[in-house]
Every structure is written in C-alpha cells, then in structure tokens.
C-alpha positions as CSV (number, residue, x, y, z in Angstrom):
1,M,-8.3,-51.7,15.7
2,A,-6.6,-52.4,12.3
3,Q,-3.0,-51.4,12.3
4,R,-1.9,-48.8,9.8
5,T,0.5,-49.5,7.1
6,G,3.6,-47.7,6.5
7,R,2.3,-46.0,3.4
8,E,-0.8,-44.7,5.2
9,E,1.3,-43.1,7.9
10,R,3.6,-41.5,5.4
11,T,0.5,-40.1,3.7
12,D,-0.7,-38.7,6.9
13,R,2.6,-37.0,7.7
14,T,2.8,-35.5,4.4
15,E,-0.7,-34.1,4.8
16,R,0.1,-32.8,8.4
17,A,3.3,-31.2,6.8
18,D,1.2,-29.6,4.0
19,R,-1.3,-28.2,6.4
20,T,1.5,-26.8,8.6
21,G,3.1,-25.3,5.7
22,R,0.1,-23.6,4.5
23,T,-0.6,-22.2,8.0
24,E,2.9,-20.9,8.2
25,R,2.6,-19.4,4.7
26,A,-0.6,-17.5,5.6
27,D,0.9,-16.4,8.9
28,A,3.9,-15.0,7.0
29,L,1.8,-13.1,4.6
30,R,-0.3,-11.6,7.4
31,N,2.7,-10.4,9.1
32,R,4.0,-8.8,5.9
33,E,0.8,-7.1,5.2
34,A,0.7,-5.9,9.0
35,V,4.3,-4.6,8.8
36,L,3.7,-2.8,5.5
37,A,0.5,-1.3,6.8
38,A,2.1,-0.2,10.2
39,A,5.2,1.3,8.4
40,D,3.0,3.1,6.0
41,A,1.1,4.6,8.8
42,L,4.0,5.7,10.8
43,F,5.8,7.4,7.9
44,A,2.6,9.2,6.8
45,A,1.9,10.4,10.3
46,S,5.5,11.4,11.4
47,S,6.6,14.9,11.2
48,S,10.1,13.4,11.0
49,P,10.0,10.4,8.8
50,H,13.9,9.7,9.2
51,S,13.3,9.0,13.0
52,V,10.8,6.2,12.4
53,S,12.8,3.0,13.4
54,M,12.6,-0.5,12.9
55,D,11.6,-0.8,16.5
56,D,8.7,1.5,16.0
57,I,7.4,-0.4,13.1
58,A,7.8,-3.8,14.9
59,A,6.0,-2.6,17.9
60,A,3.1,-1.1,15.7
61,A,2.9,-4.2,13.6
62,G,2.8,-6.5,16.7
63,V,5.9,-8.7,15.4
64,G,9.3,-9.0,16.7
65,K,12.3,-7.0,15.4
66,G,13.8,-10.1,14.0
67,T,10.7,-10.7,11.7
68,L,11.3,-7.3,10.0
69,F,15.1,-8.2,9.4
70,R,14.4,-11.7,8.1
71,R,11.7,-10.6,5.8
72,F,12.9,-7.2,4.5
73,G,16.8,-7.3,5.3
74,D,17.0,-3.8,6.6
75,R,15.3,-0.5,7.0
76,A,15.8,0.5,3.4
77,G,14.6,-3.0,2.1
78,L,11.3,-2.3,4.3
79,I,10.9,1.3,2.9
80,G,11.4,-0.1,-0.6
81,A,8.7,-2.8,0.0
82,V,6.3,-0.2,1.4
83,I,6.7,2.0,-1.8
84,A,6.2,-1.0,-3.9
85,S,3.1,-2.1,-2.3
86,R,1.6,1.6,-2.5
87,L,2.5,1.8,-6.3
88,E,1.2,-1.5,-7.3
89,P,-2.6,-0.2,-7.8
90,L,-1.2,2.9,-9.5
91,R,0.8,0.8,-11.9
92,E,-1.9,-1.4,-12.7
93,A,-4.3,1.5,-13.4
94,Q,-1.6,3.1,-15.7
95,D,-0.9,-0.2,-17.5
96,A,-4.6,-0.5,-18.2
97,A,-5.1,3.3,-19.2
98,A,-5.8,4.0,-22.9
99,S,-5.2,7.4,-24.3
100,S,-3.3,9.5,-26.8
101,P,0.5,9.3,-26.3
102,R,0.6,13.1,-25.5
103,Q,-2.2,12.6,-22.8
104,R,-0.5,9.5,-21.5
105,V,2.6,11.4,-20.8
106,L,0.5,14.1,-18.9
107,D,-1.3,11.3,-17.0
108,L,1.9,9.6,-16.0
109,L,3.6,12.6,-14.7
110,D,0.5,13.9,-12.8
111,A,0.1,10.4,-11.4
112,A,3.8,10.4,-10.3
113,L,3.3,14.0,-8.9
114,R,0.2,13.0,-6.9
115,F,2.0,9.9,-5.5
116,K,5.0,11.9,-4.3
117,V,2.7,14.6,-2.8
118,E,0.6,12.0,-1.0
119,N,3.7,10.0,0.1
120,R,6.4,12.6,0.5
121,N,7.2,11.5,4.0
122,L,7.8,7.9,2.8
123,M,9.7,9.1,-0.2
124,A,12.0,11.4,2.1
125,A,12.6,8.4,4.3
126,A,13.5,6.2,1.1
127,E,16.1,9.0,0.2
128,G,17.5,9.0,3.7
129,A,17.6,5.3,4.2
130,G,20.6,4.5,2.2
131,L,18.7,3.4,-0.8
132,G,21.3,5.2,-2.9
133,S,20.5,7.1,-6.1
134,P,16.8,7.3,-7.0
135,Y,17.8,6.2,-10.5
136,Q,18.6,2.8,-9.3
137,A,15.3,2.2,-7.6
138,A,13.0,-0.3,-9.3
139,H,10.0,2.0,-9.2
140,Y,12.0,4.7,-11.0
141,A,12.9,2.3,-13.7
142,W,9.2,1.6,-14.3
143,W,8.2,5.3,-14.4
144,H,11.1,6.1,-16.8
145,E,10.4,3.3,-19.1
146,T,6.6,3.8,-19.3
147,L,7.1,7.6,-19.8
148,R,9.8,7.0,-22.4
149,A,7.6,4.7,-24.3
150,A,4.8,7.3,-24.4
151,L,7.2,10.0,-25.3
152,D,8.5,7.9,-28.2
153,Q,5.0,8.2,-29.8
154,V,4.5,12.0,-29.4
155,P,5.5,13.7,-32.8
156,G,8.3,16.0,-32.6
157,V,9.8,14.5,-29.5
158,R,13.5,13.8,-29.9
159,A,15.9,11.9,-27.3
160,A,12.8,10.5,-25.5
161,D,15.1,8.6,-22.9
162,F,16.8,11.8,-21.8
163,T,13.4,13.7,-21.9
164,A,11.8,11.1,-19.7
165,H,14.6,11.6,-17.2
166,A,14.4,15.3,-17.3
167,L,10.6,15.3,-16.8
168,L,10.9,12.9,-13.7
169,A,13.6,15.2,-12.3
170,A,11.2,18.1,-12.1
171,I,9.1,16.1,-9.6
172,R,11.7,14.7,-7.5
173,A,10.4,13.9,-4.0
174,D,12.7,16.4,-2.3
175,L,11.7,19.0,-4.5
176,V,8.0,18.2,-4.3
177,A,8.5,18.4,-0.3
178,H,10.4,21.6,-0.6
179,L,7.7,23.3,-2.6
180,I,4.7,22.0,-0.7
181,D,6.1,22.0,2.9
182,D,8.6,25.0,2.8
183,R,7.4,27.3,-0.1
184,K,3.6,26.3,0.9
185,M,2.7,25.8,-2.8
186,T,-0.7,23.8,-3.0
187,P,-0.7,20.5,-4.7
188,E,-3.2,21.9,-7.2
189,A,-0.8,24.8,-8.1
190,L,1.9,22.3,-8.4
191,R,0.0,20.1,-10.8
192,S,-0.9,23.1,-12.9
193,A,2.7,24.2,-13.2
194,L,3.8,20.6,-14.2
195,A,1.2,20.8,-17.1
196,A,2.5,24.1,-18.1
197,H,6.0,22.8,-18.2
198,L,5.1,19.8,-20.1
199,D,3.5,22.1,-22.7
200,T,6.8,24.0,-22.9
201,V,8.7,20.8,-23.3
202,L,6.5,19.2,-25.8
203,G,5.2,22.3,-27.5
204,S,1.5,23.2,-27.2
205,G,0.8,21.8,-30.7
206,S,2.5,18.5,-30.4
207,G,0.5,15.7,-31.9
208,S,-2.3,13.9,-30.2
C-alpha cells in the first residue's frame, strides 16, 4: 500500500473539517428554525404570553436551554428573532408592491394592523420582555421609514416623519389587543376604522 504524503494527509484533514463544518452549520440552522417555530406556536396558543418561558420553548423545540441562550442571548432576543422571521415575507411583499403613494400608505398600515392582530400575543410578549420602547425595535424602524417615504409622495402631506409616527401609534400592539380582546371589536371593523382615520388625516381628496 502506497504511503500517503504529508500534503495528501493535510488535504484529507481539510476536507473532513469542511464536511464537519457544513454539518454543524446545517444542524445549527435546523435548531434555529425549530426554536423559532416552537416559540411562535407557543406564543400564539398561550392565553398568557408573558408566562411562556425559555424552558417551555426549549422543550417544545427539542433543544437544550443553553442552545437558546447561545443563539439568541435572552428571552427578549428570541422574541425579537421570532418577530423578524414572521415579518420577513411581509416585508418582501411590501417592498415589491407597486401602487400609488396614497394606496401604498393604506396598504402599509393595513398590513401592519393585520400583522398585529394575527400576532398580538407575540407582540404583547415583546412589550413585556424588556425590549424597551417599541420605537427602538428594528421592525418599527422599517415600518416607519417605509411609511414616511410613501407619505412624502402624497400631495398635501406635511411633516411626513411625524405623521408616520402618529399613524403607527394608532395601531400599537397593546391598543390592538385591547380593542379586540377587551372591547370585542372585530378585525374587519378595526381595519375599516383605520381606513376612515387615514382619510381624515390625509383628506379624502388627497392625491393619487
């Protein structure tokens, strides 16, 4: 049997290390997706989202609690990652949307409202997880900037930056949860009220 050269042995070790690295990265990605899916499901199903713990999420995902802290830092970081993963398809759809500036403003607000209605337990958990002011959240920055840019193009709108903040304040997650869960307002009625509010803010005859 021919003796292997040092170069061949180094090449073999490198290839084995590459395969191991790819396997570990694939495992880490699967674990991340399992954790995000488990957390999303637990928050959606819980009548008290503040009570969903890291232990609960780790058990549901089939991973060790240490994996959660290494990957996400803390509960707030995990909740932020779940929100980001839920928002990504919506952000892609909104970025690709083509409509008049006024319609884009309505579409953006309606999409944000529907997201908060459908994920109000998750958003409530975010507010109670030490994430701080919602205005510091990355997803809020995207909503605000996208809405501000659309408002800038609507004739007659002044102070688009402030108007974007004010319109987003009308659909804060805690307000949405209060209106739907406590006041028993239907999502359809809430969407209609938001559209009427936007007409009041922009003026029913504001440009296309």
